[in-house]
C-alpha positions in Angstrom: -27.4 6.0 -7.4 -24.1 4.9 -6.4 -22.3 7.9 -4.7 -17.8 8.0 -5.8 -16.5 6.0 -2.6 -18.7 3.0 -3.8 -17.6 2.3 -6.9 -14.5 3.3 -5.7 -14.5 0.2 -4.0 -16.0 -1.9 -5.8 -13.1 -0.8 -8.2 -15.3 0.7 -10.5 -14.1 3.6 -12.2 -15.1 6.6 -10.6 -14.1 10.3 -10.0 -11.5 10.9 -6.9 -12.4 13.9 -7.3 -15.6 13.0 -5.4 -16.2 15.7 -2.1 -16.8 12.6 0.3 -13.7 11.7 -0.8 -12.0 15.1 -0.8 -12.9 15.1 3.0 -11.6 11.0 3.6 -7.4 12.5 1.7 -7.6 15.3 4.1 -8.6 13.6 7.5 -5.7 10.8 6.0 -3.4 13.6 4.8 -4.6 15.7 8.2 -2.4 12.8 10.2 0.0 11.8 8.2 1.6 14.8 8.2 1.3 13.4 12.2 3.0 11.3 12.7 4.7 12.7 9.6 6.5 15.4 12.4 7.2 12.7 15.4 10.9 12.0 17.6 12.0 8.9 16.9 10.8 8.6 20.9 7.7 9.6 20.1 7.2 5.5 20.1 3.9 5.7 21.5 3.1 8.7 19.8 2.9 7.0 16.4 1.4 4.4 16.8 -2.0 6.2 18.6 -1.8 7.9 15.2 -1.4 5.3 12.9 -4.5 2.7 14.6 -6.4 6.5 14.2 -4.8 7.1 10.9 -4.6 2.6 9.5 -8.1 0.9 8.9 -6.2 -1.7 10.9 -2.4 -2.1 13.2 -1.1 -5.1 15.1 0.1 -3.4 18.0 4.0 -4.4 16.8 4.0 -2.7 13.7 7.0 -0.5 13.5 6.2 2.8 10.7 10.0 4.9 9.8 8.5 8.3 8.5 7.8 9.8 6.0 5.5 7.7 5.4 2.7 7.7 3.2 -1.2 6.6 1.7 -4.0 8.0 0.0 -7.2 6.9 2.7 -5.6 4.8 5.6 -8.3 3.5 6.5 -8.2 1.1 4.0 -4.8 -1.0 5.2 -4.0 -3.8 7.2 -1.2 -4.5 8.4 -0.2 -7.7 10.7 2.3 -8.3 13.8 5.5 -7.8 14.2 5.5 -6.2 10.7 8.5 -3.1 9.1 7.9 -0.1 7.3 11.0 1.4 6.2 11.9 5.4 6.0 9.3 6.1 2.8 7.1 3.7 2.5 4.6 4.4 -0.3 0.6 2.3 0.1 -1.9 3.8 -1.9 -5.3 2.6 -0.7 -7.4 3.1 -3.1 -8.4 -0.2 -3.1 -7.4 -2.0 0.2 -3.9 -3.1 0.9 -3.6 -6.6 3.2 0.2 -6.9 4.2 0.8 -9.3 6.5 2.6 -11.0 9.5 6.3 -10.2 10.1 6.3 -8.7 6.0 9.6 -6.3 5.9 9.8 -3.4 3.5 12.8 -1.7 2.5 13.2 1.8 2.2 10.4 3.6 -0.3 8.8 0.8 -1.8 5.6 1.7 -3.2 2.3 -0.3 -3.0 -0.3 1.2 -5.5 -3.8 0.0 -5.9 -5.1 2.9 -8.6 -5.3 2.0 -12.6 -5.9 4.7 -14.9 -8.4 4.1 -18.4 -5.8 3.1 -21.5 -8.0 4.7 -23.3 -7.0 8.8 -23.5 -10.4 10.2 -23.8 -12.0 8.5 -20.3 -8.5 9.4 -18.1 -8.9 13.3 -19.5 -12.4 12.6 -18.3 -10.7 12.4 -15.0 -12.1 8.3 -14.5 -9.6 6.1 -12.2 -10.8 2.5 -11.2 -8.3 -0.1 -8.3 -7.8 -3.0 -6.9 -6.6 -4.5 -4.2 -2.7 -5.9 -3.7 -2.6 -8.9 -0.8 0.7 -9.8 0.7 1.6 -12.6 3.1 3.1 -13.0 5.4 6.8 -13.4 6.6 7.5 -11.5 2.3 10.4 -9.0 2.2 9.9 -5.9 -0.3 13.5 -4.4 -1.3 14.4 -1.1 -2.0 12.6 1.0 -4.2 10.4 -2.0 -4.8 7.1 -0.8 -6.0 3.3 -3.7 -6.3 1.3 -2.3 -8.7 -2.6 -3.1 -8.7 -4.4 -6.7 -8.4 -1.0 -7.9 -7.7 -1.1 -10.9 -4.7 2.4 -12.2 -3.1 2.9 -15.3 -1.2 3.1 -16.5 1.4 7.6 -16.2 2.2 8.5 -14.3 -1.2 10.9 -11.8 -1.5 11.0 -9.3 -4.2 14.5 -8.1 -4.9 15.2 -4.1 -4.6 13.4 -1.8 -7.3 12.1 -4.4 -8.8 8.1 -4.1 -10.2 5.6 -6.5 -9.7 3.2 -6.5 -12.1 1.7 -10.0 -11.9 0.4 -12.3 -8.9 4.1 -13.9 -7.0 3.6 -17.3 -6.0 5.3 -18.3 -2.1 8.9 -19.0 -1.6 10.1 -17.1 -4.6 13.0 -14.7 -4.8 11.9 -12.7 -7.4 13.7 -9.4 -10.1 13.2 -7.2 -12.6 11.5 -4.6 -14.1 8.4 -6.9 -14.5 9.2 -8.9 -11.6 10.9 -12.7 -12.1 11.0 -15.3 -10.4 14.5 -16.6 -10.2 14.7 -19.1 -7.6 12.3 -20.9 -4.8 13.5 -20.1 -1.0 15.5 -22.9 0.3 
């Protein structure tokens, strides 16, 4: 029989209240609480906690607390990336963030989805789709990236934009839903 964790990671419908998933959430919550309680002068402690929390994080990644995630272990962040205050990464499916990526404050990267039909939603079923953010992407403050989206390298997403579908490399996208308004020169 397939476990709820296996179903979750395969992008299938699953129940989030599974005991194994609850234990993994509790582990991440403890590490997030410790990370979010660090002082600005505790750079090494922050790096150590992120190394324990996240699946893969380059040594020079900078994340300003508070930081929020579901499991942490399904997040990969490349070298030189910077995530500003209040970022939320819901990693029910993998989130891959490239190198030299910049997140403004309160960016949300959300892999979970829920059935549109009311009965399965009421019964507690949910699913998730991976998100990939290419190298040198800049997400403006308050931007939201939804499940299953890939953002190409060198793309800029304006503040407050809601990215509902893939964006190609080297463009500027704004609005809700985000629309490409020009290419990056």
